[in-house]
TIVO-538867 format. One record per residue: z, x, y of N, C-alpha, C in turn; residue in three letters. Coordinates in steps of 0.2 Angstrom, whole numbers, plus 2048, in hexadecimal, padded with zeros to 3 digits. Each point is the difference from the previous one (the first is absolute). Layout:
node n.Z:Z, n.X:X, n.Y:Y, ca.Z:Z, ca.X:X, ca.Y:Y, c.Z:Z, c.X:X, c.Y:Y, code:ALA
...
end
This chain:
node n.Z:0EB, n.X:6DE, n.Y:D53, ca.Z:802, ca.X:804, ca.Y:806, c.Z:800, c.X:807, c.Y:7FF, code:UNK
node n.Z:803, n.X:802, n.Y:7FB, ca.Z:801, ca.X:807, ca.Y:7FF, c.Z:7F9, c.X:804, c.Y:7FE, code:UNK
node n.Z:7FB, n.X:7FC, n.Y:7FD, ca.Z:7FA, ca.X:803, ca.Y:7FE, c.Z:7FC, c.X:802, c.Y:807, code:UNK
node n.Z:800, n.X:7FB, n.Y:804, ca.Z:7FC, ca.X:801, ca.Y:806, c.Z:804, c.X:805, c.Y:805, code:UNK
node n.Z:806, n.X:801, n.Y:7FF, ca.Z:803, ca.X:805, ca.Y:804, c.Z:7FF, c.X:807, c.Y:7FD, code:UNK
node n.Z:800, n.X:801, n.Y:7F9, ca.Z:7FE, ca.X:806, ca.Y:7FD, c.Z:7F9, c.X:802, c.Y:801, code:UNK
node n.Z:7FB, n.X:7FB, n.Y:800, ca.Z:7F9, ca.X:801, ca.Y:801, c.Z:800, c.X:803, c.Y:807, code:UNK
node n.Z:803, n.X:7FD, n.Y:805, ca.Z:800, ca.X:802, ca.Y:807, c.Z:803, c.X:807, c.Y:801, code:UNK
node n.Z:805, n.X:802, n.Y:7FD, ca.Z:803, ca.X:806, ca.Y:801, c.Z:7FC, c.X:806, c.Y:7FC, code:UNK
node n.Z:7FE, n.X:7FE, n.Y:7FA, ca.Z:7FC, ca.X:805, ca.Y:7FC, c.Z:7F9, c.X:801, c.Y:803, code:UNK
node n.Z:7FC, n.X:7FB, n.Y:801, ca.Z:7F9, ca.X:800, ca.Y:802, c.Z:7FF, c.X:801, c.Y:807, code:UNK
node n.Z:804, n.X:7FE, n.Y:804, ca.Z:7FE, ca.X:800, ca.Y:807, c.Z:805, c.X:804, c.Y:804, code:UNK
node n.Z:807, n.X:800, n.Y:7FF, ca.Z:804, ca.X:804, ca.Y:804, c.Z:7FF, c.X:807, c.Y:7FF, code:UNK
node n.Z:800, n.X:802, n.Y:7F9, ca.Z:800, ca.X:807, ca.Y:7FE, c.Z:7FA, c.X:804, c.Y:803, code:UNK
node n.Z:7FA, n.X:7FD, n.Y:800, ca.Z:7FA, ca.X:803, ca.Y:803, c.Z:7FF, c.X:800, c.Y:807, code:UNK
node n.Z:803, n.X:7FB, n.Y:803, ca.Z:800, ca.X:7FF, ca.Y:807, c.Z:806, c.X:800, c.Y:804, code:UNK
node n.Z:805, n.X:804, n.Y:7FE, ca.Z:807, ca.X:800, ca.Y:802, c.Z:801, c.X:800, c.Y:807, code:UNK
node n.Z:7FD, n.X:805, n.Y:803, ca.Z:801, ca.X:801, ca.Y:808, c.Z:7FD, c.X:7FA, c.Y:803, code:UNK
node n.Z:7FA, n.X:7FE, n.Y:7FF, ca.Z:7FD, ca.X:7FB, ca.Y:804, c.Z:804, c.X:7F9, c.Y:7FF, code:UNK
node n.Z:803, n.X:7FF, n.Y:7FA, ca.Z:803, ca.X:7F9, ca.Y:7FF, c.Z:807, c.X:801, c.Y:803, code:UNK
node n.Z:803, n.X:805, n.Y:7FF, ca.Z:807, ca.X:801, ca.Y:804, c.Z:7FF, c.X:7FF, c.Y:808, code:UNK
node n.Z:7FB, n.X:803, n.Y:802, ca.Z:7FE, ca.X:7FF, ca.Y:807, c.Z:7FF, c.X:7F9, c.Y:802, code:UNK
node n.Z:7FD, n.X:7FC, n.Y:7FC, ca.Z:7FF, ca.X:7F9, ca.Y:802, c.Z:806, c.X:7FC, c.Y:800, code:UNK
node n.Z:804, n.X:802, n.Y:7FA, ca.Z:807, ca.X:7FC, ca.Y:800, c.Z:804, c.X:802, c.Y:806, code:UNK
node n.Z:800, n.X:806, n.Y:802, ca.Z:804, ca.X:802, ca.Y:805, c.Z:7FE, c.X:7FD, c.Y:807, code:UNK
node n.Z:7F9, n.X:7FF, n.Y:801, ca.Z:7FE, ca.X:7FD, ca.Y:806, c.Z:802, c.X:7F8, c.Y:801, code:UNK
node n.Z:800, n.X:7FE, n.Y:7FA, ca.Z:802, ca.X:7F8, ca.Y:800, c.Z:808, c.X:800, c.Y:801, code:UNK
node n.Z:804, n.X:804, n.Y:7FD, ca.Z:807, ca.X:800, ca.Y:800, c.Z:802, c.X:802, c.Y:807, code:UNK
node n.Z:7FD, n.X:805, n.Y:803, ca.Z:802, ca.X:801, ca.Y:807, c.Z:7FE, c.X:7FC, c.Y:805, code:UNK
node n.Z:7FB, n.X:7FB, n.Y:7FF, ca.Z:7FE, ca.X:7FB, ca.Y:804, c.Z:7FA, c.X:803, c.Y:804, code:UNK
node n.Z:7FD, n.X:805, n.Y:7FE, ca.Z:7FA, ca.X:803, ca.Y:803, c.Z:7FA, c.X:7FB, c.Y:800, code:UNK
node n.Z:800, n.X:7FD, n.Y:7F9, ca.Z:7FB, ca.X:7FB, ca.Y:7FF, c.Z:804, c.X:7FA, c.Y:7FD, code:UNK
node n.Z:7FD, n.X:7FA, n.Y:800, ca.Z:804, ca.X:7FA, ca.Y:7FD, c.Z:7FF, c.X:800, c.Y:7F9, code:UNK
node n.Z:7FA, n.X:801, n.Y:7FD, ca.Z:7FF, ca.X:800, ca.Y:7F9, c.Z:7FA, c.X:804, c.Y:7FE, code:UNK
node n.Z:7FF, n.X:801, n.Y:7FA, ca.Z:7FB, ca.X:805, ca.Y:7FE, c.Z:7FE, c.X:7FE, c.Y:7F9, code:UNK
node n.Z:7F9, n.X:7FF, n.Y:7FF, ca.Z:7FE, ca.X:7FF, ca.Y:7F9, c.Z:7FD, c.X:806, c.Y:7FD, code:UNK
node n.Z:801, n.X:803, n.Y:7FB, ca.Z:7FE, ca.X:806, ca.Y:7FD, c.Z:7FE, c.X:7FE, c.Y:7F9, code:UNK
node n.Z:7FB, n.X:804, n.Y:7FE, ca.Z:7FD, ca.X:800, ca.Y:7F9, c.Z:7FE, c.X:807, c.Y:7FD, code:UNK
node n.Z:803, n.X:800, n.Y:7FA, ca.Z:7FF, ca.X:807, ca.Y:7FD, c.Z:7FB, c.X:7FF, c.Y:7FA, code:UNK
node n.Z:802, n.X:804, n.Y:7FA, ca.Z:7FC, ca.X:7FF, ca.Y:7FA, c.Z:800, c.X:7F9, c.Y:7FC, code:UNK
node n.Z:806, n.X:7FE, n.Y:800, ca.Z:801, ca.X:7FA, ca.Y:7FC, c.Z:803, c.X:7FA, c.Y:804, code:UNK
node n.Z:805, n.X:802, n.Y:805, ca.Z:803, ca.X:7FB, ca.Y:803, c.Z:7FF, c.X:7FF, c.Y:808, code:UNK
node n.Z:801, n.X:7FA, n.Y:802, ca.Z:7FF, ca.X:7FF, ca.Y:807, c.Z:807, c.X:7FE, c.Y:802, code:UNK
node n.Z:802, n.X:802, n.Y:806, ca.Z:807, ca.X:7FF, ca.Y:803, c.Z:800, c.X:7FD, c.Y:807, code:UNK
node n.Z:804, n.X:7FA, n.Y:801, ca.Z:800, ca.X:7FE, ca.Y:806, c.Z:807, c.X:801, c.Y:803, code:UNK
node n.Z:800, n.X:805, n.Y:805, ca.Z:807, ca.X:803, ca.Y:802, c.Z:801, c.X:7FC, c.Y:806, code:UNK
node n.Z:806, n.X:7FD, n.Y:800, ca.Z:803, ca.X:7FC, ca.Y:806, c.Z:807, c.X:803, c.Y:801, code:UNK
node n.Z:803, n.X:7FF, n.Y:805, ca.Z:807, ca.X:803, ca.Y:802, c.Z:805, c.X:7FE, c.Y:7FA, code:UNK
node n.Z:801, n.X:7FA, n.Y:7FF, ca.Z:804, ca.X:7FD, ca.Y:7FB, c.Z:7FE, c.X:801, c.Y:7F9, code:UNK
node n.Z:7FA, n.X:7FE, n.Y:7FE, ca.Z:7FE, ca.X:800, ca.Y:7FA, c.Z:7F9, c.X:804, c.Y:7FF, code:UNK
node n.Z:7FF, n.X:802, n.Y:7FA, ca.Z:7F9, ca.X:803, ca.Y:7FE, c.Z:7FE, c.X:7FC, c.Y:7FA, code:UNK
node n.Z:7FA, n.X:7FE, n.Y:800, ca.Z:7FD, ca.X:7FD, ca.Y:7FA, c.Z:7FB, c.X:804, c.Y:7FD, code:UNK
node n.Z:800, n.X:801, n.Y:7F9, ca.Z:7FC, ca.X:805, ca.Y:7FC, c.Z:7FC, c.X:7FC, c.Y:7FB, code:UNK
node n.Z:7F9, n.X:800, n.Y:801, ca.Z:7FC, ca.X:7FD, ca.Y:7FC, c.Z:7FC, c.X:805, c.Y:7FB, code:UNK
node n.Z:7FD, n.X:7FE, n.Y:7FA, ca.Z:7FC, ca.X:804, ca.Y:7FC, c.Z:7F9, c.X:7FF, c.Y:802, code:UNK
node n.Z:7FC, n.X:804, n.Y:803, ca.Z:7FA, ca.X:7FE, ca.Y:802, c.Z:7FB, c.X:800, c.Y:7F9, code:UNK
node n.Z:802, n.X:802, n.Y:7FB, ca.Z:7FB, ca.X:800, ca.Y:7F9, c.Z:800, c.X:7F9, c.Y:7FD, code:UNK
node n.Z:805, n.X:7FC, n.Y:802, ca.Z:800, ca.X:7F8, ca.Y:7FE, c.Z:7FA, c.X:7FD, c.Y:803, code:UNK
node n.Z:7FB, n.X:7FD, n.Y:7FC, ca.Z:7FB, ca.X:7FC, ca.Y:803, c.Z:801, c.X:7F9, c.Y:802, code:UNK
node n.Z:805, n.X:7FD, n.Y:7FC, ca.Z:801, ca.X:7F8, ca.Y:801, c.Z:804, c.X:800, c.Y:807, code:UNK
node n.Z:7FE, n.X:7FC, n.Y:804, ca.Z:804, ca.X:7FF, ca.Y:807, c.Z:806, c.X:7FD, c.Y:7FF, code:UNK
node n.Z:801, n.X:7FB, n.Y:7FB, ca.Z:806, ca.X:7FD, ca.Y:7FF, c.Z:806, c.X:805, c.Y:7FE, code:UNK
node n.Z:7FD, n.X:804, n.Y:7FB, ca.Z:805, ca.X:805, ca.Y:7FC, c.Z:801, c.X:806, c.Y:805, code:UNK
node n.Z:7FC, n.X:801, n.Y:805, ca.Z:800, ca.X:805, ca.Y:804, c.Z:807, c.X:7FF, c.Y:805, code:UNK
node n.Z:800, n.X:7FA, n.Y:803, ca.Z:805, ca.X:7FE, ca.Y:804, c.Z:807, c.X:7FE, c.Y:7FC, code:UNK
node n.Z:7FF, n.X:7FE, n.Y:7FA, ca.Z:806, ca.X:7FE, ca.Y:7FC, c.Z:803, c.X:806, c.Y:7FD, code:UNK
node n.Z:7FE, n.X:806, n.Y:800, ca.Z:803, ca.X:806, ca.Y:7FE, c.Z:802, c.X:805, c.Y:805, code:UNK
node n.Z:800, n.X:7FD, n.Y:806, ca.Z:802, ca.X:804, ca.Y:805, c.Z:807, c.X:803, c.Y:800, code:UNK
node n.Z:801, n.X:805, n.Y:802, ca.Z:808, ca.X:802, ca.Y:7FF, c.Z:802, c.X:802, c.Y:807, code:UNK
node n.Z:806, n.X:7FC, n.Y:802, ca.Z:802, ca.X:801, ca.Y:807, c.Z:807, c.X:804, c.Y:800, code:UNK
node n.Z:800, n.X:805, n.Y:805, ca.Z:805, ca.X:804, ca.Y:800, c.Z:803, c.X:802, c.Y:807, code:UNK
node n.Z:807, n.X:800, n.Y:801, ca.Z:802, ca.X:802, ca.Y:806, c.Z:7FE, c.X:806, c.Y:803, code:UNK
node n.Z:7FC, n.X:801, n.Y:806, ca.Z:7FC, ca.X:805, ca.Y:802, c.Z:805, c.X:807, c.Y:801, code:UNK
node n.Z:806, n.X:7FF, n.Y:803, ca.Z:804, ca.X:806, ca.Y:800, c.Z:802, c.X:803, c.Y:7F9, code:UNK
node n.Z:801, n.X:7FB, n.Y:7FB, ca.Z:802, ca.X:803, ca.Y:7FA, c.Z:7FA, c.X:803, c.Y:7FC, code:UNK
node n.Z:7FA, n.X:7FD, n.Y:801, ca.Z:7FA, ca.X:803, ca.Y:7FE, c.Z:7FF, c.X:807, c.Y:802, code:UNK
node n.Z:801, n.X:800, n.Y:807, ca.Z:7FF, ca.X:807, ca.Y:803, c.Z:805, c.X:805, c.Y:7FD, code:UNK
node n.Z:806, n.X:7FF, n.Y:7FF, ca.Z:805, ca.X:804, ca.Y:7FD, c.Z:7FE, c.X:802, c.Y:7F9, code:UNK
node n.Z:7FE, n.X:7FB, n.Y:7FC, ca.Z:7FD, ca.X:800, ca.Y:7FA, c.Z:7FA, c.X:805, c.Y:7FF, code:UNK
node n.Z:7FB, n.X:800, n.Y:805, ca.Z:7FB, ca.X:804, ca.Y:800, c.Z:802, c.X:807, c.Y:801, code:UNK
node n.Z:806, n.X:802, n.Y:804, ca.Z:802, ca.X:806, ca.Y:802, c.Z:802, c.X:803, c.Y:7F9, code:UNK
node n.Z:805, n.X:7FC, n.Y:7FD, ca.Z:804, ca.X:802, ca.Y:7F9, c.Z:7FB, c.X:801, c.Y:7FB, code:UNK
node n.Z:7FA, n.X:7FC, n.Y:7FF, ca.Z:7FB, ca.X:800, ca.Y:7FB, c.Z:7FC, c.X:807, c.Y:801, code:UNK
node n.Z:7FE, n.X:801, n.Y:806, ca.Z:7FC, ca.X:807, ca.Y:802, c.Z:805, c.X:806, c.Y:7FE, code:UNK
node n.Z:806, n.X:7FF, n.Y:802, ca.Z:804, ca.X:806, ca.Y:7FF, c.Z:802, c.X:802, c.Y:7F9, code:UNK
node n.Z:801, n.X:7FA, n.Y:7FB, ca.Z:800, ca.X:801, ca.Y:7F9, c.Z:7FA, c.X:803, c.Y:7FD, code:UNK
node n.Z:7FA, n.X:7FE, n.Y:802, ca.Z:7FA, ca.X:801, ca.Y:7FD, c.Z:7FF, c.X:808, c.Y:802, code:UNK
node n.Z:802, n.X:802, n.Y:805, ca.Z:7FF, ca.X:807, ca.Y:802, c.Z:805, c.X:804, c.Y:7FC, code:UNK
node n.Z:806, n.X:7FE, n.Y:7FF, ca.Z:805, ca.X:803, ca.Y:7FC, c.Z:7FE, c.X:801, c.Y:7F9, code:UNK
node n.Z:7FD, n.X:7FB, n.Y:7FE, ca.Z:7FE, ca.X:800, ca.Y:7F8, c.Z:7F9, c.X:805, c.Y:800, code:UNK
node n.Z:7FC, n.X:800, n.Y:804, ca.Z:7FA, ca.X:805, ca.Y:801, c.Z:803, c.X:807, c.Y:800, code:UNK
node n.Z:805, n.X:801, n.Y:804, ca.Z:803, ca.X:807, ca.Y:800, c.Z:803, c.X:801, c.Y:7FA, code:UNK
node n.Z:803, n.X:7FC, n.Y:7FC, ca.Z:804, ca.X:801, ca.Y:7FA, c.Z:7FB, c.X:802, c.Y:7FA, code:UNK
node n.Z:7FA, n.X:7FD, n.Y:800, ca.Z:7FC, ca.X:802, ca.Y:7FB, c.Z:7FC, c.X:805, c.Y:802, code:UNK
node n.Z:800, n.X:803, n.Y:806, ca.Z:7FB, ca.X:806, ca.Y:801, c.Z:804, c.X:806, c.Y:801, code:UNK
node n.Z:807, n.X:7FF, n.Y:800, ca.Z:804, ca.X:806, ca.Y:801, c.Z:804, c.X:802, c.Y:7F9, code:UNK
node n.Z:7FF, n.X:7FC, n.Y:7FB, ca.Z:803, ca.X:801, ca.Y:7FA, c.Z:7FC, c.X:805, c.Y:7FC, code:UNK
node n.Z:804, n.X:805, n.Y:7FD, ca.Z:7FC, ca.X:805, ca.Y:7FC, c.Z:7FD, c.X:7FC, c.Y:7F9, code:UNK
node n.Z:7FB, n.X:803, n.Y:7FE, ca.Z:7FD, ca.X:7FC, ca.Y:7FA, c.Z:804, c.X:801, c.Y:7FB, code:UNK
node n.Z:800, n.X:7FB, n.Y:7FB, ca.Z:804, ca.X:800, ca.Y:7FA, c.Z:7FD, c.X:805, c.Y:7FB, code:UNK
node n.Z:804, n.X:804, n.Y:7FE, ca.Z:7FF, ca.X:805, ca.Y:7FB, c.Z:803, c.X:7FF, c.Y:7F9, code:UNK
node n.Z:7FB, n.X:800, n.Y:7FB, ca.Z:803, ca.X:7FF, ca.Y:7F9, c.Z:803, c.X:806, c.Y:7FD, code:UNK
node n.Z:805, n.X:800, n.Y:7FC, ca.Z:803, ca.X:806, ca.Y:7FD, c.Z:7FC, c.X:802, c.Y:7FA, code:UNK
end
């Protein structure tokens, strides 16, 4: 489960943050019943209660469905916010530090 979630956050949420957040928000607000999204590596089936995440790079059909990661949609939406905030904080910390000088 952790691998699939990490792939989703790193490969799909990071580059498509606003679009993915918007789709989660539409489902959670009831604007739409469900939404299927696909990014660079993962496909996610977003429903109000749960979201299923699949690795699209897996070619074997049985393995594709067996390795599905199911997460509470509200918790995942909160995790996406936290993940994106931490990535931005990290990027800021490495771009604002002065270069290391040797004595």
